[in-house]
Every structure is written in structure tokens, then in C-alpha cells.
N, C-alpha and C positions, 0 to 999 in steps of 0.2 A: 505493500498499499504505500500510495506518495504522500512525503510528509507535508502537514500540513505551514501551510506558511503563516508566518507571525502576520506579516501586513499583506493583506492581498484587496487594493485599491485598482478600480476599472474606470475609465472615462471620467476622471476628476477635471471638473472645471468650474471657475470662477470670476466674475466679471464688476469690477467697480468703473459705473457710466460704459461708457464708450470703451474702456481699456478691460481687455479682455487678459485677465493678469497667469489663469494657468485653463488651457484648454486640452482636454481628452488627453489627458495624460494616464499615463495608468504606471501602478508600482507595485512590484512586489516585494517581498523581504523572507527570505526561509533563516530559520535557525542558524547562530554562527556566521552571518554572512554579512559582510559591511557594503551597503548600497551607497553611491556617491551619488550626491544629486549636485552638477556644475554647470556652471553658467555666469555671465556677468551680473551684474548688478540691476536689477529689471527684470531680471529671465523669468520669474514665478518659483523661484526655490523656495523663501522664506513661506510664498503665501501658501504651496505644495504641502508642507509639512504641519501648518496651522491648521488646513482642512484636517490633515489624516487623524490629528487628534483631537479635533473637535471646534478646536477657539474658531474656526470662522465656516459658516454656515454653506454649504455646497448649492451650486447651482444646479449642478448635473454631476452624477456619479455614483459611486458604490464603495464605501469603505471596511472592512471586515476585520478586528483586528484578535488574532488567532482565534480566528471563526466566528466570533460575537460583531454581528452587525451595528455599528457606531450608532446610526442614525436610531436604530428602535432600542439598543439596549446601552446609552452613551455610558454612562455610570461604570458599567458594569464593562465595559471594553476599553476605559482609562485607566483600571485598575492596571492593567498591564503595559502602561508606557511608560515612558519616563524620558522627559521632556527639558533641554537645557535651551534657554532660547538666545539670539547672539549678545542679547546686554547683561551684566549681572545683577541676578532677581532676587538675593538673599539681603536679609536683613543685618544692614553695615553695623546698627547698635548695640545687635547681637552675637556672641560669642560662636565661633565654628562648630562645636557642640550644639549649643540650643538651636542653632539655625537647621542643623541636620536632625535632631529632634520636632521641631516644628511641623516639618513636614513628614516627615514619619509617621507624625501623630495626625496631621491631618489626611493621611492615607489611610486612618485606622490603627497603625501599631500600639501593641502596648509596650509599655517602659523596657519589661522581660524581653520582649521582638525587637523593640530598636536599639536599644544601648549595645547589645553584643556585634549588633550588625553595623550600627554605627563605629563604633569603635574599630571595626575589623576594613570599615571601606576607607576608615581617615589614615589609618596606616597602610592601606595599599597604596592610596593616591599621594602618602609623605605626607599627610598635615598633623598625626598622630601629636606630635610634640605643639602644636598650635592649637590645641583643640578649646582651650581658654581664653583665648586669643580673637577680639572684636573684627567682625570679619570685615570692617572699615579700615581696617589697618594693615589687610594684608593687600599683598603684591597681585596684579595682572593676574600673573599667572598662575597662582596662590589660588585667588576666586574663581579661574576655571574649574582650578581639580576641585573644588568646594563646592561648584555647579553640579560636575559630577559626581560626586559622591551627593550630593540629593539628590540625582535621579536615581540613582542604584540604591538607595537605604531600602525602597521599598520588594526588593528581587521583580524587576521589571522583567517581562520577556521583551520589549519592544524598544529601543530607546532611539529617540528624535533627535537629532543634533544639529541646530543651525549655525554655523560658522563658528564652530567650538573655538577655535584660534585667533578669532579676526585680533586685531592689535596688541598681540603677546610674541614676543621674539622666537626667533627660530629654534634657540637650545629648547625653549617652553614647551613649542609644539610637539615637536621629536617625543619630548617627555610624556605630551600626555596622549598622543598617539600611541605610544609604546604601551600606558597604559591601556589606553581605549580594546586595542588588539588583546591583552593580556587575560581581559576582561572577558571577551566576546570565547577566548579560547576556554578560557576556567568556565562560565556559568552558560557557557552557548546563546546568549544576547544577538539579538538580529538588530543590526544598528540599521538608520537612515540617516545621514550625514550630509550638509548643505556645506559647498567649499567654493571657495574661487581660487584656489590652489592647486594646481595640476601634479605636485610632487605629492599631496595629500591622496588626490584623485588614484593615484597608481599603487598606492596602499590600499584600497576597495579591492573588495570579490570582484562586482560589476561597477559600473559606470552610466549615467544618463547623465547625456549634454541635452543643457536647456537654452532654449532662443524664443525671448516672447512668450513663455508659456506653452513651450509645446518644446515636447520630444525629437531632436532632430539627429540623434545617434544613440544605440546602447549598445553594452556590451563588455567581456571583462578589458581590462586595460590595454592585454597584449592583442588580444580580436580587434579594438576600435586601431592601433598601432599599425596592423598588419595591414591595414584597408589602404593606407599608402607608401606600403612597401615598393622599394626601389625607385620612389619618387619625388623624394628630398636632397637638395644639394645645400651642403655649405660652403659658404663663401668665405672666406676673408682677406681683408687687402686695405688697399689707403688710394684716394678716400673714398668712406664707405658710401657718401651720398652717391657719386658718380657712378660706383659698382652697384648701386641699386637700380640707379635710372638704367644703367645700362642692361641692366639683370630682366627690368620691366619689359624688355623692348626684345628681347630673344627670342626666337619659335618656340613653341611648345613648352613655354611657362606661364603657365598658371596665374602663380602670387607670387610676391615678393615680402616675407616681414624680416624685421630688423631683429638681432635675439643679443642684446649687447654689443660687442666688437665686431658682430658678423651677420652673416644674409642667408636667410632659409629661403631657396625657390624652389616652389611648388610644380611637378612638372608634369602636365596634361596626361605624360604616361609611361609607366616605367619601361626602360630603355638602358643598355648596359654601353652606350655610348652618350648618355647627356654629359656626365662630367666633363670628357674631352671636349665635345661641340660647344658646351656652356666660357670654357676656357678660353676656347678659342676666338668665340665671339665678344666675350666681354674684353680681351684682350686689342680686338682689332682698333688701329686709329691709336693706339697709344694713349698715356697720359695716364695708366692708370700701374701699379703694382697690386699683382696676385698673389697671394702668399700660399694658398690653397683653394682648391677646387675638388669637394670631394662629394661622394653618394654615403647618406649618414642613416640608418633607421629613423623616424619619427619618431618624434617627440609627443606627446597629449595635446601641447599647445598647437604643433601644426594638425592634427587632427582636428582639434575643436573650432580653429581656423576654417579650414576646409569645409567643415559642415554645416557652422554659421554660416557661412556663404551659400551654403544650398548645395553644394558637389554629394552627390547619393545621397541626400536627404532620406534616413529609415520613414516606411510607414508609406 
């Protein structure tokens, strides 16, 4: 028998006036799976998460949490959800432990249930020594870890995380994701996480690329990158602006993007001669210094740019 999805959402739609924030979105999350919603600001990621947890009313679509219809039994369905919003939502005048206690008791946990769990979770996220510190005195990264602890205290089966590492430093982002991956492995929870960071998307079991409220592509990070295999050229040299101008005019080049001190050229088709042809075309006329032209494995950034532009759109 197939394993029950922790989240089964079909045809999610939500409009705000004339703006279609979410348009016919399907979301599935299985136990032990991390599914990433990836897209720019305004893509509909936060709205999708709020629809899934029942904070916003659906215009159309259905949501099932561990087999429970969210519309018919909202309170019962929410018992299985842990939610972490973009903004720190703990009480800054309360201590770390008092915050966990508050959210545990709101969930109906008694002291003999929440206190051992709270201590365990705080130790897990590295906040055990700070249990008596006021939440308002925590650093940004510690606040995010406290938010994760609050979301986990009642043993949820489904975690909804809305850009959980926004505004924190790279080391804290790394720590947060290590904590999340370990918790998924030990408790088998399912995670739906929105992120603007492609390096975080690469950690997910599956990724859904969103643009203007719609899914434009979905799959494992590896399968998404495979769609552009043999079609991304890296160009390094000077002056970069001139190389970009020339690259855009080369036959067979669909798009050119700047990645730091180099360019990524997306070819219309995979070809073994792409690098050699590009180098010859760029060098024509002189006036540039070409350090390197080579075919590289596509990054998720390349994939998202291609699909956001309408190439190979899913569905």
C-alpha cells in the first residue's frame, strides 16, 4: 500500500483583487521529505504556505493534512502542522523556555508532556544553556532556532517554513539546515519550505519553481539541472560588459547572465562544439581578453532563469 502523503494539496488558488497570487498549484509532501518552494518575491510562496495551514481562505482547491480535510476539520488538521513564519513571532518579554511553554500549552500539552520535550528540543537546536534568557535578547540566528523549537514542540508531522533563514548570516543558515535535515531523519517529519536561496533549494528532496503564482517546473534538484545538460557555457574574461554584449549576439545563444566575475551562456541546444564556436565568435574583432570558455554543469539558478522565461514550462 502506498504511503499516505502528509500534505496533499490540489488546485490551490487565491486572488487579491485582480492579482492571482496562487494559480492552480499542486503540493505533495511525503514523510521524511523536504520540498522546496523556490521563486522571487511575489511568486506566491508565502500565500501558498498560508493556504496550506488555513491562515488564508482558499478561492479554489483542496488541502488534506495526513488525510484530514482542512476545510472540514481545520482544527484537527492543524494539530499535525508546525509553522514558522518569516518574521520572528515569539514573545520577546518572555524567556526562551516560557515561549516554548506558551506554544506547547496552546497546543494542549500538559507540563509532564511539554517540559521534557521542550528541554530536548532546546538542547537539539543549541539553546539549552539559554533557556532563561529573554527572547528579545537573542541574536537573529538564535531567534530562528527558537522559532524552529516552537514549531517542533508538539511533535508535528508536517513542518511549514516560510523563508526561515532570511536575514541571517551564512554560517547560521548552514547550522539551521543541518538541524532541519537531522530532525527530518530522526522523526520522519515532512517539510514544505519556501526559500529564495538556490543553495538551500539544492538540499531539498524535491523543488517546485514558482513564478507569478504558478508552478513553472518541479522535480529533484538533479533532474531539474539535467534539463539543461550540455547547454550552459561559462565565460571568463575582460572587459566583462563587452563580452556579455558580444555573447548575446552569438548564434545559438538564448540567454546571457552575469554570475559574479563570469558569464553563463544558455545555448538553444546541446552541442559538443558550443564552447569552441563561442570562443571564436567572442574573439572576432579583438579588443577582449578571453580567459576561459567551457561547458559546465547547470546550476539551479540557470534552470530557474530558463523556466521563468517560459522555456519548457511544466504542465
